[in-house]
N, C-alpha and C positions, 0 to 999 in steps of 0.2 A: 252393683250399688252397694259403697261402704256405707257403715253405719256406726254409730258408736254403740249399738248394741253388738257389735261383734264378738266381744269377749265378756260379755255379761256371765252370770252362772245360771240364768234360766233363760227358756228358749222364748223365740219371738218369731213370728211368722205375719207376712203380712203381705195381702193380696188386693188385687185390686177392683173396680167396679164390677167386675165380670166374672169374679174369684178365681180370677188368674192367680198365683201364687208369683209375687213378685219379690220377695225377700226371703230369706231365711238364716238367722244367725247361727255361728257355729254350734251352738247347745240345741237349736232345732235340728239340723242338720244329723246330729251326731243322734238325737231321741226319735226320728223317722229314717235313721241308715235304713232299718231292713224294709223299708218302702222306698229307699232309693235316694234318700239322704237329700244331699245338692241339687241332685237330679230334678227333682220335684219341682225346681223353680220352675215356672212358665208352663207348666200344668193348671188345671181346673181343681179348686177343693171337691167339684161335684163327682171327681173321678173316684176318690177315696173317701166317701162317705156316705151314711145310709141315708135314706130317704128323709128321715126328722129331722135329721142334722141340715141336710140340703137346704130343708124348708124351714129352718132358725136361721140359718145363713142369708137368704134370700130374705127373709122379715127383717133381719138387722139391717143389711144394704140399702131395702127399701124404704124403709122406718128412722134409720138412725139410733137403732135399739143398741144395748148393752147385753151381756150374757154370761153369768157368774156362776162357778160352780167347782165341786171339789170332786176329784178322782183318786182310788187307789190303783195303783195299775204297776206291775213289775217290782211289787215290794215298796213302792213308794207314794207318798199321801202327795195329792198335787192339787194347785189352786187352778184353775182355768180362769182367765177373764178376756172374753172379746170385745172388741169395743169399733166403732166406726173410726174413718181418719178422714182428714177432709183437706180440701186443696181447692182455694179460692173461693172459701165458703161452702162448698159443695162436696156431698160425701163421695171421698176417691176407692173405698174398699174397709177392708177392717184389718185389726191389726190384733192377733192373739199373745198373751203372754201364757206362759204355761211356768208354774214355780212351783218348784219344791215346799212342802213346808214341813215342819219338826212333828213326829207324832204328837209330842207336846208342847204346845206353843202356850207361853203367854198372852192373857186377854185383858185389855186393862177399858176400864171406865171413863174417861176425863171429860 
């Protein structure tokens, strides 16, 4: 599955309705290299998450909810945003964006 996300500088991971990974861009493959990288495609998200995360994934898929948070991992602060994607008007799975954000980032009120 080739995508315009292949060469983005943020990680994109996409799963289907059953939580099986169907796509990872190059950055996602590098990010999760120690867990198998590209070989994770076809595997279930449930195999690599704790129960709390599994419950969140199931809830997002069932209810069409989004989930956003920040983390600090391996010396980098990241914004994680997870949202459903749709096909023919029905939830088809989830997309996760993992974006490195600078320590000091401007915030504007407009």
